[in-house]
Residue frames as a rotation matrix with the C-alpha (Angstrom) as fourth column:
MET 1
0.606 -0.753 -0.257 85.98
0.795 0.582 0.171 -6.26
0.021 -0.308 0.951 74.86
LYS 2
0.882 -0.350 -0.315 88.49
-0.224 -0.900 0.373 -3.73
-0.414 -0.259 -0.873 76.17
THR 3
0.616 -0.777 0.130 91.77
0.554 0.310 -0.773 -3.27
0.561 0.548 0.621 74.41
LYS 4
0.521 -0.537 -0.664 94.85
0.607 -0.314 0.730 -2.20
-0.600 -0.783 0.162 76.30
THR 5
0.944 -0.301 0.136 96.66
-0.130 -0.716 -0.686 0.86
0.304 0.630 -0.715 75.13
ARG 6
0.510 -0.844 -0.163 100.35
0.835 0.441 0.330 0.21
-0.207 -0.304 0.930 74.98
ILE 7
0.876 -0.316 -0.364 102.71
-0.299 -0.949 0.105 3.13
-0.379 0.017 -0.925 75.45
PRO 8
0.734 -0.669 -0.118 105.73
0.155 0.334 -0.930 2.88
0.662 0.664 0.349 73.20
PRO 9
0.513 -0.574 -0.638 108.86
0.856 0.283 0.433 2.31
-0.068 -0.768 0.637 75.33
ILE 10
-0.434 -0.723 0.537 110.51
0.764 -0.612 -0.207 5.40
0.478 0.321 0.818 73.88
LEU 11
0.003 0.542 0.840 107.80
-0.067 -0.838 0.541 7.60
0.998 -0.058 0.034 75.44
CYS 12
0.584 0.296 -0.756 108.00
0.637 0.410 0.653 6.15
0.503 -0.863 0.051 78.95
PRO 13
-0.339 -0.747 -0.571 111.00
0.937 -0.319 -0.140 8.24
-0.078 -0.583 0.809 80.12
LEU 14
-0.811 0.067 0.581 109.43
0.157 -0.932 0.327 11.37
0.563 0.357 0.745 78.66
LEU 15
0.230 0.971 0.060 106.11
0.043 -0.072 0.996 10.76
0.972 -0.227 -0.059 80.40
LEU 16
0.405 -0.162 -0.900 107.86
0.884 0.321 0.340 10.04
0.234 -0.933 0.274 83.69
ALA 17
-0.692 -0.718 -0.074 109.92
0.719 -0.677 -0.158 13.21
0.063 -0.162 0.985 83.43
ALA 18
-0.523 0.581 0.623 106.80
-0.057 -0.753 0.655 15.26
0.850 0.307 0.427 82.69
ALA 19
0.527 0.744 -0.410 104.97
0.330 0.265 0.906 13.76
0.783 -0.613 -0.106 85.67
MET 20
0.100 -0.581 -0.807 107.91
0.995 0.064 0.077 14.43
0.007 -0.811 0.585 87.98
ALA 21
-0.806 -0.387 0.448 108.25
0.435 -0.900 0.006 18.01
0.401 0.200 0.894 86.73
GLY 22
-0.048 0.889 0.456 104.62
-0.103 -0.459 0.883 18.67
0.993 -0.004 0.114 87.68
ALA 23
0.758 0.321 -0.567 105.24
0.454 0.364 0.813 17.29
0.468 -0.874 0.130 91.16
HIS 24
-0.260 -0.956 0.136 108.35
0.583 -0.268 -0.767 19.46
0.769 -0.120 0.627 91.71
ALA 25
0.576 0.342 -0.742 108.36
0.809 -0.367 0.459 20.98
-0.116 -0.865 -0.488 95.14
ALA 26
0.122 -0.477 0.871 109.37
0.416 -0.772 -0.481 24.60
0.901 0.420 0.104 94.92
THR 27
-0.501 -0.213 -0.839 110.41
0.847 -0.320 -0.424 27.08
-0.178 -0.923 0.341 97.53
PRO 28
0.574 0.732 -0.368 108.53
0.650 -0.680 -0.340 30.32
-0.499 -0.044 -0.866 98.09
LYS 29
0.037 -0.648 -0.761 111.63
-0.215 -0.749 0.627 32.22
-0.976 0.141 -0.167 96.89
GLU 30
-0.837 -0.324 0.440 111.69
0.298 0.404 0.865 30.20
-0.458 0.856 -0.241 93.66
LEU 31
-0.013 0.918 0.396 108.03
0.993 0.059 -0.105 30.92
-0.120 0.392 -0.912 93.02
ALA 32
0.590 0.187 -0.785 108.53
0.284 -0.959 -0.016 34.63
-0.756 -0.213 -0.619 93.75
ALA 33
-0.418 -0.831 -0.368 111.48
-0.195 -0.313 0.929 34.72
-0.887 0.460 -0.031 91.35
GLY 34
-0.692 0.223 0.687 109.42
0.679 0.526 0.513 33.01
-0.246 0.821 -0.515 88.67
TYR 35
0.439 0.898 -0.026 106.59
0.859 -0.429 -0.279 35.51
-0.262 0.100 -0.960 89.01
ALA 36
0.358 -0.390 -0.848 109.08
-0.048 -0.915 0.401 38.40
-0.932 -0.103 -0.347 88.95
ALA 37
-0.741 -0.649 0.175 110.66
0.093 0.159 0.983 37.01
-0.665 0.744 -0.057 85.78
GLN 38
-0.277 0.734 0.620 107.21
0.957 0.270 0.107 36.70
-0.089 0.623 -0.777 84.16
ALA 39
0.677 0.594 -0.434 106.39
0.606 -0.785 -0.130 40.27
-0.418 -0.175 -0.891 85.15
GLY 40
0.229 -0.693 0.684 109.75
0.772 -0.299 -0.561 41.63
0.593 0.656 0.467 84.02
THR 41
0.312 -0.109 0.944 110.00
-0.407 -0.913 0.029 43.78
0.858 -0.393 -0.329 87.15
ALA 42
-0.772 -0.580 -0.261 111.64
0.055 0.349 -0.936 43.47
0.633 -0.736 -0.237 90.52
PRO 43
0.185 0.876 -0.446 109.17
0.673 0.217 0.707 42.56
0.716 -0.431 -0.549 93.27
ALA 44
-0.585 -0.283 0.760 108.50
-0.276 -0.811 -0.515 45.12
0.763 -0.511 0.397 95.98
ALA 45
-0.674 0.281 -0.683 107.49
0.684 0.586 -0.434 44.02
0.279 -0.760 -0.587 99.46
ALA 46
-0.824 0.369 -0.430 105.87
-0.022 -0.779 -0.627 47.40
-0.566 -0.507 0.650 100.18
ARG 47
-0.530 0.652 -0.542 103.62
-0.815 -0.215 0.538 47.04
0.235 0.727 0.645 97.13
GLY 48
-0.557 0.284 -0.780 102.82
0.115 0.957 0.266 43.48
0.822 0.059 -0.566 98.21
GLU 49
-0.794 0.262 -0.549 101.76
0.576 0.033 -0.817 44.58
-0.196 -0.965 -0.177 101.68
GLN 50
-0.715 0.536 -0.450 99.63
-0.504 -0.840 -0.200 47.39
-0.485 0.084 0.870 100.22
PHE 51
-0.502 0.523 -0.689 97.97
-0.610 0.350 0.710 45.00
0.613 0.777 0.144 97.76
PHE 52
-0.672 0.153 -0.724 97.35
0.404 0.896 -0.185 42.41
0.621 -0.417 -0.664 100.51
THR 53
-0.717 0.317 -0.621 95.75
0.596 -0.182 -0.782 44.81
-0.361 -0.931 -0.058 102.98
SER 54
-0.762 0.407 -0.504 93.72
-0.486 -0.873 0.030 46.93
-0.428 0.268 0.863 100.53
ARG 55
0.104 0.842 0.529 90.31
0.361 0.464 -0.809 46.40
-0.927 0.275 -0.256 99.02
HIS 56
-0.890 -0.450 -0.070 90.20
0.047 -0.243 0.969 46.52
-0.453 0.859 0.237 95.26
GLY 57
-0.613 0.727 -0.309 86.58
-0.765 -0.448 0.463 47.47
0.198 0.521 0.831 94.63
ARG 58
-0.156 0.531 -0.833 85.29
0.031 0.846 0.533 44.21
0.987 0.058 -0.148 96.09
GLU 59
0.772 0.605 0.194 83.93
-0.200 -0.058 0.978 43.25
0.603 -0.794 0.076 99.49
TRP 60
0.894 -0.441 -0.075 87.14
0.303 0.472 0.828 41.64
-0.329 -0.763 0.556 100.79
SER 61
0.392 -0.899 -0.193 90.87
-0.892 -0.319 -0.321 42.19
0.227 0.298 -0.927 100.89
CYS 62
-0.001 -0.478 -0.879 93.37
-0.104 0.874 -0.475 39.34
0.995 0.091 -0.051 101.23
SER 63
-0.881 -0.437 0.183 93.68
-0.182 -0.043 -0.982 40.26
0.437 -0.898 -0.042 104.90
SER 64
-0.027 0.946 0.322 89.92
-0.941 -0.133 0.312 39.80
0.338 -0.294 0.894 105.42
CYS 65
0.870 0.361 -0.336 90.52
-0.283 0.924 0.259 36.05
0.404 -0.130 0.906 105.65
HIS 66
0.356 -0.827 -0.435 94.28
0.508 0.562 -0.653 35.69
0.784 0.011 0.620 106.16
GLY 67
0.742 -0.031 -0.670 94.67
0.624 -0.333 0.707 38.40
-0.245 -0.942 -0.227 108.84
THR 68
0.524 -0.611 0.593 97.12
0.031 -0.683 -0.730 41.24
0.851 0.401 -0.339 109.20
PRO 69
-0.312 -0.606 -0.732 99.82
-0.949 0.168 0.265 40.15
-0.037 0.778 -0.628 109.38
PRO 70
0.618 0.618 -0.485 99.07
-0.682 0.729 0.060 36.66
0.391 0.294 0.872 108.01
THR 71
-0.449 -0.890 -0.073 101.23
-0.648 0.381 -0.659 34.90
0.615 -0.249 -0.748 110.58
ASN 72
-0.723 0.310 0.617 98.49
-0.421 0.512 -0.749 33.15
-0.548 -0.801 -0.240 112.53
THR 73
-0.678 0.588 0.441 95.50
0.707 0.686 0.172 31.01
-0.201 0.429 -0.881 111.61
GLY 74
-0.886 0.439 -0.150 92.98
-0.463 -0.852 0.245 33.04
-0.020 0.286 0.958 109.66
LYS 75
-0.459 0.816 0.351 89.28
0.352 0.530 -0.772 32.47
-0.816 -0.230 -0.530 109.09
HIS 76
-0.760 0.246 0.601 87.33
0.599 -0.095 0.795 32.52
0.253 0.965 -0.075 105.83
ALA 77
-0.942 0.337 -0.005 85.10
-0.316 -0.889 -0.331 35.59
-0.116 -0.310 0.943 105.90
ALA 78
-0.218 0.924 -0.315 82.03
-0.854 -0.025 0.519 33.79
0.472 0.383 0.794 104.52
THR 79
0.303 0.361 -0.882 82.33
-0.125 0.932 0.339 30.20
0.945 0.008 0.328 105.76
GLY 80
0.681 -0.113 0.723 84.27
-0.729 -0.195 0.656 30.68
0.067 -0.974 -0.215 108.99
LYS 81
0.911 -0.375 -0.173 86.59
0.350 0.923 -0.159 27.83
0.220 0.084 0.972 107.98
ALA 82
0.615 -0.760 -0.210 90.06
-0.055 -0.307 0.950 28.02
-0.786 -0.573 -0.231 109.55
ILE 83
0.894 -0.443 0.063 92.89
0.056 -0.028 -0.998 28.96
0.444 0.896 0.000 107.19
GLY 84
0.491 -0.790 -0.367 96.48
0.844 0.329 0.423 28.12
-0.214 -0.518 0.829 108.15
ALA 85
0.330 -0.475 -0.816 99.03
0.027 -0.859 0.511 30.90
-0.944 -0.191 -0.271 108.43
LEU 86
0.982 0.103 0.160 99.93
0.165 -0.040 -0.986 32.26
-0.095 0.994 -0.057 105.00
ALA 87
0.542 -0.839 -0.048 103.44
-0.838 -0.536 -0.101 33.52
0.059 0.095 -0.994 105.68
PRO 88
0.521 -0.347 -0.779 105.96
-0.181 0.847 -0.499 30.77
0.834 0.402 0.379 104.80
ALA 89
-0.572 -0.788 0.227 108.00
-0.379 0.009 -0.925 31.30
0.727 -0.615 -0.304 107.99
PHE 90
-0.501 0.481 0.719 104.89
-0.816 0.013 -0.578 30.38
-0.287 -0.876 0.386 109.99
ASN 91
0.577 0.647 0.498 103.64
-0.340 0.745 -0.574 27.57
-0.743 0.162 0.650 107.75
ALA 92
-0.382 -0.923 0.052 106.34
-0.375 0.206 0.904 25.54
-0.844 0.326 -0.425 105.98
ASP 93
-0.282 0.338 0.898 103.86
0.698 0.714 -0.050 24.07
-0.658 0.613 -0.438 103.48
ARG 94
0.639 0.600 -0.481 102.93
0.158 -0.715 -0.681 27.44
-0.753 0.359 -0.551 101.99
PHE 95
0.735 -0.240 -0.634 104.07
-0.644 -0.537 -0.544 28.16
-0.210 0.809 -0.550 98.45
THR 96
-0.317 -0.837 0.445 105.86
-0.559 0.544 0.626 24.84
-0.766 -0.050 -0.641 97.95
ASP 97
-0.331 0.311 0.891 103.58
0.663 0.749 -0.015 23.42
-0.672 0.585 -0.454 95.26
PRO 98
-0.951 -0.129 -0.279 103.37
-0.073 -0.787 0.612 25.56
-0.299 0.603 0.740 92.10
ALA 99
-0.647 0.762 0.017 100.04
0.300 0.234 0.925 24.07
0.701 0.603 -0.380 90.97
LYS 100
0.031 0.648 -0.761 98.44
0.991 0.078 0.107 24.58
0.128 -0.758 -0.640 94.37
THR 101
-0.544 -0.311 -0.779 99.84
0.469 -0.883 0.025 28.10
-0.695 -0.352 0.627 94.57
GLU 102
-0.984 0.176 -0.011 98.34
-0.097 -0.489 0.867 28.97
0.148 0.854 0.499 91.19
LYS 103
-0.353 0.904 -0.242 95.00
0.668 0.424 0.612 27.40
0.656 0.054 -0.753 92.12
TRP 104
0.088 0.412 -0.907 94.68
0.965 -0.262 -0.026 29.51
-0.248 -0.873 -0.420 95.27
PHE 105
-0.777 -0.335 -0.533 95.97
0.185 -0.930 0.316 32.70
-0.602 0.147 0.784 93.68
ARG 106
-0.864 0.478 0.161 93.38
0.133 -0.092 0.987 32.25
0.486 0.874 0.016 90.92
ARG 107
-0.040 0.911 -0.410 90.50
0.833 0.257 0.490 31.68
0.552 -0.322 -0.769 93.36
ASN 108
0.037 0.033 -0.999 91.46
0.882 -0.471 0.017 34.31
-0.470 -0.882 -0.047 95.90
CYS 109
-0.891 -0.369 -0.264 92.35
0.201 -0.843 0.500 36.99
-0.406 0.393 0.825 93.37
ASN 110
-0.611 0.748 0.259 88.98
0.372 -0.018 0.928 36.50
0.698 0.664 -0.268 91.73
ASP 111
0.249 0.720 -0.648 87.30
0.932 0.004 0.362 37.06
0.263 -0.694 -0.670 95.10
VAL 112
0.035 -0.350 -0.936 89.45
0.715 -0.646 0.268 40.05
-0.698 -0.679 0.227 96.05
VAL 113
-0.659 -0.434 -0.615 90.16
-0.080 -0.772 0.630 41.77
-0.748 0.464 0.474 92.75
GLY 114
0.427 0.899 -0.099 87.54
-0.293 0.034 -0.956 40.29
-0.856 0.437 0.277 90.43
ARG 115
0.781 -0.298 -0.549 90.18
-0.521 0.174 -0.835 38.92
0.345 0.939 -0.020 88.07
GLU 116
0.675 -0.669 -0.311 93.36
0.706 0.708 0.011 36.88
0.213 -0.227 0.950 88.08
CYS 117
0.708 -0.536 -0.461 96.29
-0.058 -0.693 0.718 38.61
-0.704 -0.482 -0.521 89.71
SER 118
0.793 -0.529 -0.301 99.16
-0.443 -0.161 -0.882 39.64
0.418 0.833 -0.362 87.48
ALA 119
0.462 -0.729 -0.505 102.55
0.642 0.668 -0.376 37.99
0.611 -0.150 0.777 87.82
GLY 120
-0.436 -0.640 0.633 103.83
0.062 -0.723 -0.688 41.27
0.898 -0.261 0.355 89.28
GLU 121
0.225 0.611 0.759 101.13
-0.798 -0.332 0.503 41.34
0.559 -0.719 0.413 91.95
LYS 122
0.931 0.079 -0.355 101.90
0.074 0.914 0.398 37.73
0.356 -0.397 0.846 92.90
ALA 123
0.060 -0.992 -0.112 105.63
0.633 0.124 -0.764 38.51
0.772 -0.025 0.635 93.05
ASP 124
-0.355 -0.153 0.922 105.00
-0.384 -0.876 -0.293 41.56
0.852 -0.458 0.252 95.25
VAL 125
0.628 0.660 0.413 102.74
-0.671 0.190 0.717 39.68
0.395 -0.727 0.562 97.67
LEU 126
0.805 -0.385 -0.451 105.22
0.445 0.895 0.032 36.82
0.392 -0.226 0.892 97.96
ALA 127
-0.207 -0.910 0.358 108.08
0.331 -0.410 -0.850 39.30
0.921 -0.057 0.386 98.46
TRP 128
-0.093 0.237 0.967 106.19
-0.759 -0.646 0.085 40.81
0.645 -0.726 0.240 101.39
LEU 129
0.876 0.482 0.008 105.19
-0.384 0.686 0.618 37.44
0.293 -0.544 0.786 102.86
LEU 130
0.485 -0.775 -0.405 108.85
0.587 0.631 -0.506 36.38
0.648 0.008 0.762 102.79
THR 131
-0.340 -0.604 0.721 109.77
-0.184 -0.709 -0.681 39.37
0.922 -0.364 0.129 104.96
LEU 132
0.472 0.603 0.644 107.53
-0.771 -0.073 0.633 38.13
0.429 -0.795 0.430 107.79
LYS 133
-0.311 -0.715 -0.626 109.73
-0.135 0.685 -0.716 36.21
0.941 -0.138 -0.309 110.24
LYS 134
0.606 0.463 -0.647 109.27
0.501 0.410 0.762 34.54
0.618 -0.786 0.017 113.60
């Protein structure tokens, strides 16, 4: 026989607030500012472009899949799967979900750099991507 777990009424507003905080839609500028604050340094678009277009001892660079500049549809280097434009001005959905942003930074940095990117590297890349305009 299953028993139902009852959440005390006092916890309901707290749980709802926590759930809503996780679903917060961010802007690319907000995410860049957050990474810069974590890094304790001002982001630099030039460093972001250099990081994006360079290889870091691995087979691929970010631009291998996202293109240079990343303003059009890219293509995954191994699978050939289409990848939407990375620059926020060309794809309004980019960098609006903090959890999704972290997920893809984690995966892609591992492929490109062989580790997670630092907050400074993320801030720099976002700073450069935000300079790309239509």
